[in-house]
Backbone as CSV, one residue per row, in Angstrom:
resi,resn,N_x,N_y,N_z,CA_x,CA_y,CA_z,C_x,C_y,C_z
1,MET,10.676,17.605,-25.091,11.952,17.123,-24.605,12.303,17.866,-23.311
2,VAL,12.936,17.178,-22.427,13.348,17.757,-21.149,14.646,18.528,-21.352
3,ASN,14.656,19.769,-20.920,15.870,20.582,-21.025,16.686,20.376,-19.758
4,TYR,17.385,19.239,-19.683,18.108,18.859,-18.471,19.213,19.830,-18.106
5,LYS,19.661,20.658,-19.043,20.750,21.597,-18.752,20.294,22.753,-17.858
6,THR,18.987,22.918,-17.676,18.485,23.981,-16.807,18.373,23.524,-15.355
7,TYR,18.623,22.241,-15.096,18.533,21.704,-13.747,19.889,21.726,-13.044
8,SER,19.923,21.207,-11.852,21.126,21.266,-11.018,22.318,20.545,-11.652
9,LYS,23.499,20.878,-11.163,24.726,20.243,-11.641,24.697,18.733,-11.360
10,ALA,24.136,18.339,-10.217,24.045,16.914,-9.879,23.219,16.162,-10.917
11,LEU,22.098,16.751,-11.351,21.278,16.109,-12.367,22.030,16.027,-13.689
12,GLN,22.735,17.075,-14.051,23.498,17.061,-15.294,24.557,15.962,-15.276
13,LEU,25.167,15.729,-14.135,26.181,14.688,-14.038,25.566,13.286,-14.053
14,SER,24.350,13.167,-13.534,23.718,11.848,-13.478,23.147,11.424,-14.829
15,SER,22.767,12.367,-15.639,22.255,12.080,-16.987,22.936,13.021,-17.966
16,PRO,24.191,12.756,-18.299,24.935,13.697,-19.116,24.407,13.877,-20.535
17,THR,23.697,12.890,-21.053,23.117,13.006,-22.392,21.730,12.361,-22.386
18,PRO,20.860,12.771,-23.286,19.492,12.239,-23.297,19.407,10.727,-23.489
19,ASP,20.395,10.109,-24.104,20.318,8.659,-24.319,20.349,7.869,-23.020
20,HIS,20.590,8.528,-21.901,20.562,7.852,-20.605,19.142,7.682,-20.069
21,TYR,18.215,8.521,-20.498,16.856,8.409,-19.972,15.774,8.292,-21.045
22,LEU,16.062,8.588,-22.293,15.036,8.513,-23.338,14.458,7.108,-23.531
23,PRO,15.245,6.027,-23.458,14.628,4.700,-23.613,13.515,4.436,-22.607
24,MET,13.665,4.911,-21.381,12.626,4.714,-20.380,11.380,5.535,-20.732
25,ILE,11.577,6.748,-21.200,10.443,7.592,-21.584,9.699,6.962,-22.759
26,TYR,10.425,6.457,-23.747,9.795,5.800,-24.892,8.998,4.574,-24.443
27,SER,9.554,3.799,-23.554,8.854,2.609,-23.063,7.551,2.974,-22.363
28,ILE,7.586,3.988,-21.539,6.373,4.430,-20.841,5.336,4.921,-21.844
29,ALA,5.781,5.636,-22.873,4.859,6.172,-23.876,4.185,5.057,-24.684
30,LEU,4.817,3.903,-24.812,4.272,2.801,-25.603,3.340,1.879,-24.824
31,ARG,3.166,2.116,-23.536,2.301,1.241,-22.752,0.860,1.364,-23.236
32,GLY,0.130,0.271,-23.103,-1.268,0.238,-23.512,-2.183,0.887,-22.490
33,LYS,-3.419,1.088,-22.899,-4.400,1.745,-22.039,-4.634,0.978,-20.738
34,ASN,-4.608,-0.336,-20.797,-4.882,-1.162,-19.622,-3.610,-1.716,-18.998
35,GLU,-2.509,-1.045,-19.173,-1.245,-1.484,-18.596,-0.749,-0.463,-17.581
36,LYS,-0.098,-0.963,-16.534,0.441,-0.052,-15.523,1.964,-0.177,-15.504
37,VAL,2.610,0.902,-15.145,4.062,0.956,-15.074,4.488,0.899,-13.618
38,SER,5.453,0.052,-13.322,6.029,0.027,-11.983,7.549,-0.009,-12.119
39,TYR,8.205,0.551,-11.143,9.661,0.618,-11.159,10.247,-0.463,-10.267
40,PHE,11.393,-0.983,-10.641,12.108,-1.929,-9.801,13.605,-1.719,-10.007
41,ASN,14.374,-2.324,-9.169,15.829,-2.192,-9.248,16.242,-0.719,-9.189
42,ASP,15.630,0.025,-8.282,15.903,1.463,-8.235,16.773,1.885,-7.058
43,ALA,17.478,0.942,-6.446,18.384,1.282,-5.350,19.686,1.865,-5.907
44,VAL,20.217,2.828,-5.201,21.500,3.424,-5.584,22.615,2.657,-4.873
45,VAL,23.606,2.242,-5.620,24.719,1.453,-5.091,25.966,2.319,-5.053
46,GLY,26.681,2.292,-3.957,27.921,3.044,-3.849,27.734,4.547,-3.887
47,GLY,26.523,4.997,-3.627,26.262,6.428,-3.568,26.062,7.110,-4.907
48,SER,26.244,6.384,-6.028,26.100,7.069,-7.313,25.643,6.197,-8.479
49,PHE,25.578,4.892,-8.323,25.264,4.012,-9.440,23.888,3.395,-9.264
50,SER,23.055,3.493,-10.280,21.750,2.842,-10.224,21.402,2.283,-11.593
51,MET,20.581,1.263,-11.589,20.111,0.648,-12.824,18.589,0.625,-12.796
52,THR,17.992,1.762,-12.538,16.545,1.850,-12.444,15.918,1.245,-13.686
53,SER,14.948,0.382,-13.465,14.263,-0.307,-14.546,12.767,-0.188,-14.340
54,LEU,12.006,-0.463,-15.373,10.565,-0.420,-15.232,9.955,-1.685,-15.797
55,LYS,8.752,-1.950,-15.333,8.003,-3.125,-15.774,6.625,-2.651,-16.165
56,ILE,6.134,-3.144,-17.287,4.787,-2.794,-17.748,3.949,-4.052,-17.688
57,ASP,2.869,-4.005,-16.884,1.987,-5.140,-16.666,0.552,-4.761,-16.986
58,LYS,-0.243,-5.775,-17.203,-1.686,-5.538,-17.327,-2.196,-5.007,-15.992
59,ALA,-3.068,-4.035,-16.055,-3.607,-3.421,-14.825,-4.599,-4.326,-14.139
């Protein structure tokens, strides 16, 4: 598990609890051997809001 509390204050504010990033980690962990992960929708809006998403495709 990532100990996010040891990182900067900005990181702590962006992910205040693990439920903000654990679903993405679980999804990456479940990808198959011949699948690749790519990110999309990763632009930051208004200087602080993002809806980073990932896509898992056959390699």
